[in-house]
C-alpha positions as MATLAB code, in Angstrom:
seq = 'MLNRRYLRIKAFQSLYAYWQSDNASAARIEKELFSGIERTYDLYLSLLLVFGELRHVAELVFEERRKKRLPTPEDLDPNRRFVDNPLVKSIAESERLRLECEKRKISWVGNHELFSAMYRQLEANEAVKAYMSAPEPSTFKRDQAFVVELFGELIANSEALQEVYEVRNIAWMEDLDLAAGLVKRTLEQMRATDMADVFMNEIVRDPREDQDFVSTLFRKTIEHAEEHEKAISEKSSNWESDRIALSDMILMQMALTEVRVFDQIPVKVTMNEYIEIAKAYSTPKSKNFINGVLDKLFIEMRGDGRIRKVGRGLLES';
ca = [
       0.109    0.067    0.268;
       1.231    3.456   -1.005;
       1.262    6.614    1.475;
      -2.421    7.411    2.160;
      -1.245   11.059    1.978;
      -0.004   10.553   -1.475;
      -3.399    8.879   -2.481;
      -5.270   11.738   -0.980;
      -3.388   14.064   -3.159;
      -3.939   12.393   -6.206;
      -7.546   12.053   -5.669;
      -7.571   16.038   -4.801;
      -5.707   16.550   -8.090;
      -8.304   14.420  -10.143;
     -11.163   16.049   -8.332;
     -10.173   19.367   -9.138;
      -9.595   18.090  -13.010;
     -12.917   17.119  -12.823;
     -14.722   20.011  -11.410;
     -12.834   22.227  -13.638;
     -13.878   21.001  -16.497;
     -17.203   21.643  -18.313;
     -17.639   18.386  -19.887;
     -15.633   16.163  -17.772;
     -16.273   12.430  -17.391;
     -15.622   10.948  -14.094;
     -15.014    7.645  -15.427;
     -12.120    8.980  -17.568;
     -10.721   10.900  -14.941;
     -10.733    8.205  -12.513;
      -9.042    5.985  -14.949;
      -6.279    8.593  -15.608;
      -6.005    8.688  -11.717;
      -5.116    5.075  -11.645;
      -2.583    5.562  -14.365;
      -0.948    8.439  -12.475;
      -0.730    6.289   -9.382;
       1.099    3.608  -10.995;
       3.032    5.870  -13.009;
       4.151    7.497   -9.788;
       5.003    4.236   -8.007;
       7.468    3.342  -10.816;
       8.955    6.818  -10.775;
       9.380    5.842   -6.824;
      11.012    2.580   -7.522;
      13.267    4.141  -10.365;
      14.495    6.720   -8.005;
      15.437    4.197   -5.359;
      17.745    2.398   -7.903;
      19.676    5.251   -8.628;
      21.593    4.577   -5.243;
      22.537    1.468   -6.515;
      23.751    2.639   -9.746;
      25.636    5.413   -7.994;
      27.397    2.824   -5.910;
      28.166    0.679   -8.750;
      29.965    3.741  -10.740;
      32.004    4.144   -7.710;
      32.983    0.897   -7.136;
      34.056    0.865  -11.132;
      35.811    4.216  -10.452;
      37.997    2.590   -7.327;
      38.898   -0.230   -9.687;
      40.049    1.801  -12.458;
      42.154    4.184  -10.124;
      43.546    1.089   -8.573;
      45.131   -0.047  -11.690;
      46.900    3.286  -12.555;
      50.436    2.931  -13.766;
      51.483    4.947  -10.444;
      48.592    4.770   -8.056;
      48.297    6.983   -4.802;
      47.648    5.570   -1.815;
      44.437    6.934   -1.880;
      43.734    5.124   -5.011;
      44.917    1.910   -3.345;
      42.851    2.431   -0.258;
      39.844    4.538   -1.271;
      37.254    6.392    1.071;
      34.426    4.042    0.949;
      32.073    5.969    3.467;
      29.565    6.580    0.620;
      29.644    3.135   -0.724;
      29.519    1.370    2.675;
      26.904    3.745    4.043;
      24.388    1.353    5.375;
      21.512    3.098    3.916;
      23.006    3.115    0.342;
      24.228   -0.255    0.911;
      20.854   -1.766    1.873;
      19.036   -0.285   -0.978;
      21.519   -1.111   -3.647;
      21.503   -4.539   -2.509;
      17.812   -5.043   -1.902;
      16.436   -8.312   -3.256;
      12.837   -7.092   -2.880;
      13.651   -3.729   -5.016;
      15.295   -5.699   -7.584;
      12.604   -8.405   -7.799;
       9.778   -5.567   -7.989;
      11.724   -3.352  -10.605;
      12.208   -6.710  -12.642;
       8.228   -7.473  -12.354;
       7.576   -3.572  -13.629;
      10.326   -3.807  -16.114;
      12.075   -0.874  -14.538;
      15.856   -0.337  -14.899;
      18.501    2.299  -15.852;
      20.025    0.073  -18.362;
      22.050    2.214  -20.959;
      22.495    4.983  -18.823;
      25.985    4.690  -17.542;
      27.310    7.888  -18.569;
      24.298    9.492  -16.713;
      25.363    7.875  -13.488;
      29.164    8.308  -14.167;
      28.380   12.352  -14.407;
      26.167   12.372  -11.410;
      29.001   10.562   -9.678;
      31.701   13.177  -10.664;
      29.078   15.797   -9.032;
      28.705   13.807   -5.934;
      32.668   13.658   -5.549;
      33.116   17.266   -6.347;
      30.140   18.354   -3.875;
      31.158   20.421   -0.749;
      28.783   18.790    1.573;
      29.627   15.205    0.475;
      33.258   16.140    0.930;
      32.478   17.110    4.532;
      30.674   13.876    5.060;
      33.584   11.755    3.408;
      36.294   13.420    5.423;
      34.666   13.882    8.703;
      37.253   12.384   11.394;
      34.959   10.957   13.923;
      33.314    7.591   13.091;
      30.067    7.575   11.370;
      26.828    7.249   12.978;
      23.576    5.998   11.682;
      21.565    9.236   11.960;
      24.593   10.898   10.468;
      24.300    8.599    7.671;
      20.936    8.845    7.153;
      20.816   12.693    7.189;
      23.694   12.364    4.661;
      21.703   10.329    2.165;
      18.683   12.297    2.721;
      20.465   15.398    1.741;
      22.168   13.921   -1.288;
      18.993   12.556   -2.520;
      17.438   16.076   -2.268;
      20.104   18.035   -3.543;
      22.131   15.918   -6.122;
      19.370   13.237   -7.393;
      15.918   14.593   -7.027;
      17.238   18.021   -8.379;
      19.467   16.522  -11.146;
      18.449   18.289  -14.516;
      19.979   15.273  -16.379;
      17.854   12.730  -14.823;
      14.715   15.020  -15.132;
      15.582   15.201  -18.860;
      15.764   11.378  -19.232;
      12.561   11.052  -17.426;
      10.774   13.448  -19.664;
      11.908   11.675  -22.679;
      10.688    8.390  -21.379;
       7.218    9.786  -20.598;
       6.552   13.437  -20.691;
       3.824   12.555  -17.911;
       6.314   11.499  -15.524;
       7.439   15.044  -14.988;
       3.971   15.913  -13.331;
       4.577   13.275  -10.601;
       8.193   13.537  -10.082;
       7.915   15.706   -6.924;
       5.313   13.202   -5.345;
       7.732   10.368   -6.249;
      10.587   12.075   -4.740;
       8.668   12.757   -1.461;
       7.963    9.134   -1.222;
      11.486    8.273   -1.451;
      12.437   11.154    1.019;
       9.821    9.425    3.587;
      11.193    6.084    2.928;
      14.723    7.346    3.553;
      13.826    9.235    6.884;
      11.665    6.128    8.315;
      14.852    3.752    7.688;
      16.286    2.636   11.179;
      19.498    0.898   12.005;
      17.641   -2.213   12.783;
      16.040   -2.466    9.401;
      19.253   -3.203    7.176;
      18.020   -6.524    6.162;
      15.775   -5.707    3.704;
      12.757   -4.626    6.060;
      12.599   -1.198    5.142;
      11.610   -2.186    1.562;
       8.115   -3.736    2.838;
       6.276   -0.997    1.584;
       7.345   -1.457   -1.817;
       5.719   -4.354   -2.190;
       1.944   -3.581   -2.413;
      -1.258   -4.769   -3.794;
      -2.573   -2.151   -6.243;
      -6.112   -3.073   -5.558;
      -5.781   -1.668   -1.780;
      -4.718    1.569   -3.487;
      -7.130    1.605   -6.067;
     -10.183    0.613   -3.519;
      -9.071    3.465   -1.319;
      -8.883    6.337   -3.962;
     -11.651    4.958   -6.142;
     -13.959    4.910   -2.906;
     -12.875    8.537   -2.076;
     -13.027    9.969   -5.393;
     -16.482    8.449   -6.178;
     -18.071    9.178   -2.931;
     -16.534   12.819   -2.825;
     -18.574   13.544   -6.112;
     -21.618   11.630   -5.108;
     -21.957   13.787   -1.774;
     -20.734   16.958   -3.241;
     -24.086   18.809   -3.515;
     -24.891   17.783    0.309;
     -21.464   18.818    1.611;
     -21.114   21.946   -0.484;
     -24.348   23.272    1.343;
     -23.032   22.083    4.584;
     -19.644   23.776    4.077;
     -21.471   27.038    3.002;
     -23.653   27.207    6.405;
     -20.613   26.745    8.241;
     -18.586   29.493    6.504;
     -19.419   32.726    8.320;
     -19.709   35.744    5.713;
     -18.729   33.448    2.873;
     -20.678   32.205   -0.035;
     -19.781   28.958   -1.558;
     -19.259   30.313   -4.724;
     -16.175   32.745   -3.084;
     -14.448   29.875   -1.254;
     -11.478   28.930   -3.289;
     -11.956   25.661   -5.344;
      -9.173   23.890   -3.554;
     -10.411   24.680   -0.224;
     -14.068   23.392   -1.066;
     -12.625   20.267   -2.785;
     -10.442   19.338    0.236;
     -13.233   20.090    2.956;
     -15.654   17.800    0.720;
     -13.036   15.073    0.765;
     -12.565   15.377    4.470;
     -16.055   15.128    4.796;
     -16.420   12.073    2.647;
     -13.483   10.296    4.388;
     -14.800   10.766    8.054;
     -18.324    9.146    6.632;
     -16.959    6.519    4.585;
     -13.836    5.048    5.994;
     -14.737    3.915    9.490;
     -11.547    2.863   10.642;
      -9.756    6.045   10.061;
      -9.567    8.470   13.144;
     -11.315   11.629   12.708;
      -8.004   13.436   14.094;
      -6.253   11.793   11.146;
      -8.519   12.725    8.370;
      -8.452   16.673   10.090;
      -4.431   16.458   10.216;
      -3.950   15.094    6.471;
      -6.163   17.696    4.647;
      -4.842   20.577    6.569;
      -1.199   19.324    5.509;
      -2.454   18.856    1.931;
      -3.871   22.475    2.114;
      -0.612   24.147    3.160;
       1.205   22.633   -0.033;
      -1.839   22.933   -2.286;
      -4.047   25.830   -1.396;
      -3.826   29.412   -0.161;
      -1.773   30.935    2.864;
      -5.257   31.207    4.760;
      -6.662   27.902    4.008;
      -5.356   26.098    6.934;
      -7.115   27.776    9.524;
     -10.058   28.431    7.353;
     -10.590   24.582    6.718;
      -9.812   23.441   10.228;
     -12.555   26.123   11.708;
     -14.872   24.789    9.033;
     -14.300   21.124    9.517;
     -14.146   21.519   12.936;
     -17.653   22.668   13.250;
     -19.140   20.180   10.844;
     -17.489   17.157   12.581;
     -18.966   18.016   15.810;
     -22.412   18.298   14.258;
     -21.798   14.926   12.375;
     -20.880   13.122   15.384;
     -24.210   14.407   16.950;
     -26.554   13.187   14.328;
     -24.584    9.819   13.589;
     -23.130   10.791   10.217;
     -19.920    9.879   11.613;
     -19.817    6.235   12.939;
     -16.101    4.726   13.599;
     -15.448    1.269   14.592;
     -12.525   -0.196   16.396;
     -10.860    0.579   19.767;
      -9.977    4.132   20.277;
     -11.724    5.394   17.190;
     -14.904    6.720   18.490;
     -13.732    9.844   20.265;
     -10.763   10.204   17.963;
];
């Protein structure tokens, strides 16, 4: 299963497209929604593969330098802090990642020059030099912080890498930021005890579970749109529904739908998720506005029984 926030964002984008278009077909947009999820998952896997490609190039560079006619002591005994970084090594040697990429026909075969150039940039980078030359023994937290920074600065923002993605599929560029966010989350959630491929559990997914969640959210938000728009308008003091930003209206309708339809997702989780999405996809004032309106509506919906949660600890959450 993919990260639920990512799935909510994809549903939000699709609902925005649906309500922005005069002649939109919900079925067509839903189909494109599923395609976008699969496309972003492929991007996510391909970005993880970059670590293995860079590590492979590093080993080739080490071997080439050792074979020089007059190798230096550093050529003979290279600094392996990057290639032996536990996160880089675990990703590069992940059997689960390899099998999942084989199944989905994802690889970087034929792009050796791309990663050779990227590795040269890596070696010249000042932050990388500082990490490599640090006198104190490395710790997992330091190794992790380095890999997260390396990914954000040199991999996700690589213009050469983005050009390759654009040539392969121009639609990939729309989802690259989301895929990069998923990779960053994976790196940040890795733990020192997870080095035996445990951290890759989340890449092995049943797409039906993702599709069930996002399809239900997408369809039910449209189904309840009129009812929810009226409720939101009534709780938005001094604001007519047509003056509320479309992005805010959609996010609030999605939140109202989620608390009603998904009886095992805590109300607090739903509230927090849509506020976080609003920070990235709506106006600067949206966070407080959405929070205030939803808070009123959630209290009312609890009272009239429209919100019914099941499971331990969910009734009052």
